[in-house]
N, C-alpha and C positions, 0 to 999 in steps of 0.2 A: 547186403549191409549188416554191419556189426552191430548189434543192440547196445544201448546205452541208456542212462536214465532219461527218461522224457519229460520236457517242461509242457505242460498241458494246461489250457486256459479253459475256464468254464465262464460264459458269459449268461448270465441269468440264475437267480436262486430262489425261484418258485418251487411248485411241489415237484416238477420234474427234474429241475436242477438238483434239488436235495437228493432224487433218486441217483442222479449221476455221482454225486459225491459219495453217497453210501455204497454204490456199486465200486467205484473206483478205489475204494478203501481195500478191496479184494486183490487188486493189482500190484505187483511189485514193480519197483524202478520208475515209479511215477511221482512227479512232482507237481501238483496240481495247485493253481492259483484260481481265484474266482475274481470275475468282474462284474460291475454292477451298471446301470444306465448312465452313470456319470464318469466312469474311469475306462470304458471299454477299449475305447482308441488308444489311449495310453497304453494299457496292457498289450493290445495287440501290438503297437510299435515297438515293443520288447521283444518281439519275435520268438514267439513260443514254437515248439514243434508242432502243435496242433490245436485246434480250437473247437469247442463245443458250442452250438448257439442253442440256449434253452429258453429264450425270450418268448413274448407273444408273437404270433407270425406275422403281425404288421412290421415288425422291425427286423426279420429274419434276412432279407435280401440286403438291406444297408449293411448290417454287420457281417455277413458272409462274403458280400462283395470287397468290403475293407480287407478281410483277412486274406481272402484269395488273391486279391491285389498285391499283397505281401509275399506272395508264393506259399502260403501257410495251408496245409491240408485242413480241412473244414467238415465237421458233421453238424447237421442240422436237424432239429426236431421237426416232426410233420405237423400241419402242412408246410411244405417248403415256402409257400406264399400264397397270399389271396389273390395273386394276378398272375396270369399267365404270360403276360408280356413281361413283368417284372422278373419272373422266374427265369425266363429265357435270357436275361442279360447275364446270367452266370454262365453261359455256354462259352463265353470267349476264353474261360480259364482252362489250362491244363493241369491244374493241382488236383489231388485226390478228393473228392467230396462225396460224402455219404449222407443220404437222408434217411433218417430212423423211421422207416415204415416197420414196425417193431414186430408184426406177426411172421414177416419174410424172415427172421432171425430165430423163430421157435423151431426147435428139433422135431416137435410133433408135425409141424406145418410141413417142413422140409421132407419128412418120411412120406406124407400125403403126395408131395410134388414129383417124389421119385418113382411112386405107383402110378400117378396119373399120366406121368410122360410117357406110359407105354400104353395108354388106353385113349380113347376117343371120348372127349367131354360132350355130353348131350344136355347137361343143363346143371348152373350153380345156382344155389339160393343160401343168402346169408342175412345174418340178423343181429344187430349190436345195439343195445341201449343202456342208460343207466341213470341213477339218481343226479347225476352232475358231474362235476360242477357247471354252473351256468357261464358261459363264455361271453364275452363282448362282442363276438363274431359268430355267424349261424353256426348251429350243431353240424349242418350239412359239411362243414369244412373241418369239424373237429372228428367227426366219426366216420365219414366218408372215405379217408385216405385208408384207413385199415381194411375194409372190404375190397376196395377198388384196386389197392397195390397188389393184394392176393389174387384177384381175378386176372388183371393183366399179365401178372407173373406166370400164372398157368396157362393162359391162351397163347402169350407171347404176339399178341396182335391189338391192335386197336380196334374197338368196336365201329361198326359201320353205321349204326344208330344209336341215338341217346335219347332216353326219355326220363322224365321225372315227375312225381306227384307229391304233393305236399297233404300231410294230415295234421289237423291243428286242433289242440285240446287246451284250452285256457291260454297260457303264453308258451306252451311249449309245442314243439312240431316234431313229427316222424316224416321221414322221406322215403319213398319207394323209387329206387334207381332201377331202371331196366336198360340193359346192355344188349343189343343185338350184333351177335358175330356171323361169320359166314356159316357155320356148322352148328352153333349152339347159341344160347341165350342165358343171361343171368339176371337174378332179382335180388335187390339188396333193400333191407328194411332197417333204416338206421337213425339215430336222432337222440336227443334227451327227450325223454318220454315221462320223466318224473317217477319212473319206477327202475327197479335194477333188473336187467334179463343178461344172463349170460351170452356171451358171443357164441353165436352158431354158424358155421361154414359147412354147408353140405355141398359136395362135388358129385354129379350123378353121371355115371358112365357104366361100364359094366358091373361097378361096385358103388355101392352109396357110402361114400367115405364122409365121416363126420370130424370136424375140427372144432374144438369148443374152447379154445383159448390156452391159457396157461396152467390150468389147475394142477395138473399131474407132472410138472417138468421141474427137474431138479437143478439144471442150469438155466439161469434166467434169460430170456432173450436180450435184455439191454446189455448183459456181460457180454454174449456173443457178439453183438453189434459194436460195442466198444472195442472188443479184441480184433475185430475185422477192420475196424478205423485204425487201430494201432499198426495192424499188418501194413495197410496201405501206406502208412507213414515211412514204414522200413521197404517199401517198394512192392509189396505182395498186391496180387490182384484177386478181386473177388467178384462175381457178375453183379452183386448188388450195389456195387461202386457207380458212381456217375449219375448223370440227370436223365436218362432215357426215359426208366419208367417215372420217376418223381414228375416229369413234364407231362407226361401222359395224363397221370393222376389230377394234376392241376387243371389240365385242359377240360377233361371230363367235367370237374366240379365246376369251372366256371361256365361251361355250357349247360349245365344243369340250373345254375343260378341264373343266367339268361332266360331259361323257360319259365321261371317262376313269377 
């Protein structure tokens, strides 16, 4: 498909919406409009080439469903939804969908993935917490998608057993999520613990590989994710497109929530 100027719509102008705006400033041939809670349907009805959904997760499915029903490719911030059943409602659409599990677009993570594909994973440990911000939904759903998306991406399987423990301190909580697979297990300690802790992601196989986030990356993962989404608008495929992995993430989170 011959490339032309794209008309893109951003729904949501919070902190992450502002990140999208600043990142898209580095792209050429982009005409970006911004919608809010009052005019997003009107803006989508103008049929942009693509829609970014950066609102709180409670509204993700309603906005994405409306855009996809107009055959408009849609990129959605994580978590995709706070309900597995609601998230599954998007499966009816055959339009490009990209859920922004940000770490999957890190060049450092992708380098680890290439190495691990040649090895047998024996154990994965991950940890991620920060000072905030406090969400109106559980930090399990805020932090969990990061770790779970990488574990599922590396294993290419759904766990046979899911366990969770909650550790509370004052009004804050940390969650320890254990996933059991056929040949290995993982443990992820995540949540808003009231202190700043770098993301750690250890993969144990023949080598101990450490992924520590985005500290030394020159090309930001959000820019790479947006590029993949734009390429999808032009008909190009990337394995991170679609709902298979995002739905697995939401299913695990919902299972964990039901155990608490």
